[in-house]
C-alpha angles and dihedrals in degrees: 000000000000107000106005093056096178137097095212127072092002119146092195094053089044090055091048090053090049090053093046090053093044094048096037091235133133120258121238116187112204117195109179132182121202118206103206111056122124098260099037112142139162089245095054093042091050089054092050094045092050088050090050090053089051090049091052089057094042093052098039094100098031126107092240128083115240115205116186112191124190117188110228097192131020109275097018091117093053107128096012096113093044091050092051093045091058087073098034132097090204143354117220117192140166123277118216126156098216145054111035093313099105091053091045092052091049090052092046091052089058093047105046122087095207143047115310123201126181116202129196109232095159097112146319092289110057112239091233088060090063091071094192145022117272114225093199139036089233092059092047092049090052090051092049092048091052096042111032098080094062091050096048088078088070103057116160119247113261092225109020094172091066089071092066112109118245090247090065091065111129096311090137096049 
């Protein structure tokens, strides 16, 4: 989890659960926090760390393994994703077109030794469906009014971790 840092109503987590079930593999949820990116701040990191604490509680009784990782010094996380991918059937991550995420996904694709999928969990209408930037709220509202109905068929599961089979429970911990 890199942008959709939540275990509820999360298309990416839902896809990861689907793959875990399909492949008969355990689910490990990595939520990592780097310390040295351009916009790093105490305020943003406090927000993320509080969310991680909430995710620890939310996943405590789930059949997935939640692994929060906080980098202590710049570069400490180097090699973490690659090491985890050596034992993975797939890596599912968040897709987001801004911030440093596109560069990070490109780097991840070169480092993992398994299938990598990036899923848009940014809202009910996928960002790629927008097709362009909207210079005004009026134009965006008109787009949403035209487009929302077709996307309401694909609503994320409220509790995607509940779909994990009992046999997935912590066998990789």
